[in-house]
C-alpha positions in Angstrom: -0.4 28.2 -1.5 3.0 28.4 -3.3 4.1 26.3 -6.0 7.4 24.6 -4.5 5.1 23.8 -1.2 2.5 22.2 -3.4 5.1 20.2 -5.2 6.4 18.9 -2.1 3.7 18.3 -0.3 1.5 16.3 -3.3 4.4 15.4 -5.5 6.3 13.6 -2.5 3.1 11.7 -1.6 3.0 10.8 -5.5 6.1 9.8 -5.8 6.3 7.6 -2.5 3.3 6.1 -4.1 5.0 5.3 -7.3 7.8 3.8 -5.6 5.2 1.5 -4.1 3.5 0.1 -7.2 7.0 -0.2 -8.9 8.3 -2.2 -5.7 5.0 -4.2 -5.9 5.4 -4.7 -9.6 8.9 -5.6 -9.7 8.8 -8.1 -6.9 5.0 -9.6 -6.9 4.5 -8.8 -10.5 1.1 -6.8 -9.2 -0.4 -3.6 -10.4 -1.8 -1.8 -7.4 -4.5 0.1 -9.5 -5.8 2.0 -6.3 -2.4 3.5 -5.7 -2.2 4.1 -9.1 -5.6 6.2 -9.1 -4.4 7.7 -6.0 -1.6 9.2 -7.6 -3.9 10.0 -10.8 -6.1 12.1 -8.1 -3.4 13.9 -6.3 -2.4 15.0 -9.7 -6.0 16.5 -10.7 -6.4 17.9 -7.4 -3.2 19.7 -7.5 -4.7 22.4 -9.3 -7.6 22.9 -6.6 -5.0 22.6 -3.6 -3.0 25.2 -5.1 -6.1 27.6 -4.3 -6.8 26.1 -0.7 -5.0 27.4 2.3 -2.0 24.8 3.3 -4.3 23.3 6.1 -7.0 22.4 4.1 -4.7 21.2 1.2 -2.8 19.0 4.2 -6.8 17.7 4.7 -7.6 16.9 1.5 -4.3 15.0 0.9 -4.9 13.1 4.1 -8.7 12.1 3.0 -7.2 11.0 -0.7 -4.5 8.8 1.0 -6.9 7.4 3.8 -9.5 6.3 1.1 -6.8 4.9 -0.7 -5.3 2.9 1.8 -9.3 1.8 2.8 -9.6 0.9 -0.5 -6.5 -0.6 -1.0 -6.9 -3.1 2.6 -10.1 -4.1 0.8 -8.8 -5.0 -2.6 -6.0 -7.0 -1.0 -7.8 -9.0 1.4 -8.2 -12.0 -0.3 -4.4 -11.9 -1.3 -3.7 -11.7 2.4 -5.9 -14.8 3.2 -4.1 -17.0 1.0 -0.9 -15.9 2.2 -2.1 -16.9 6.0 -3.3 -20.3 4.4 0.0 -20.9 2.9 1.8 -19.8 6.1 -0.3 -21.8 8.4 0.3 -25.1 6.3 3.6 -24.4 6.6 3.8 -23.9 10.1 1.9 -27.4 10.5 4.3 -29.2 8.0 7.4 -28.2 10.1 5.7 -28.9 13.2 4.5 -32.3 12.1 8.2 -33.0 10.6 9.9 -32.2 14.0 7.1 -34.3 15.8 8.3 -37.1 13.9 12.1 -36.6 14.1 11.6 -35.8 17.9 9.7 -39.5 17.9 12.4 -41.3 16.5 15.4 -39.4 18.1 14.6 -38.5 21.6 
């Protein structure tokens, strides 16, 4: 695979993932280690991908990114659960407040 094509293919995905990491750090102060590991793995696999045909390099990239998504989903399961609990508690509190208001005013 030519160098520029490899840079666009792997470098574009790595840049996107690094942008997600920086955004997550800036907004939530959370470090996403699976995503950082994926970027490092993409950098390490770039020399191998350069020797592969284009479709095989794309397949390798797909496998690495899908594995990262699976790991990130498993790692963030607790955080997503806490977010759901907080959202449900807020919803129940709002509904209780609205029920009280309706009881007094309607």
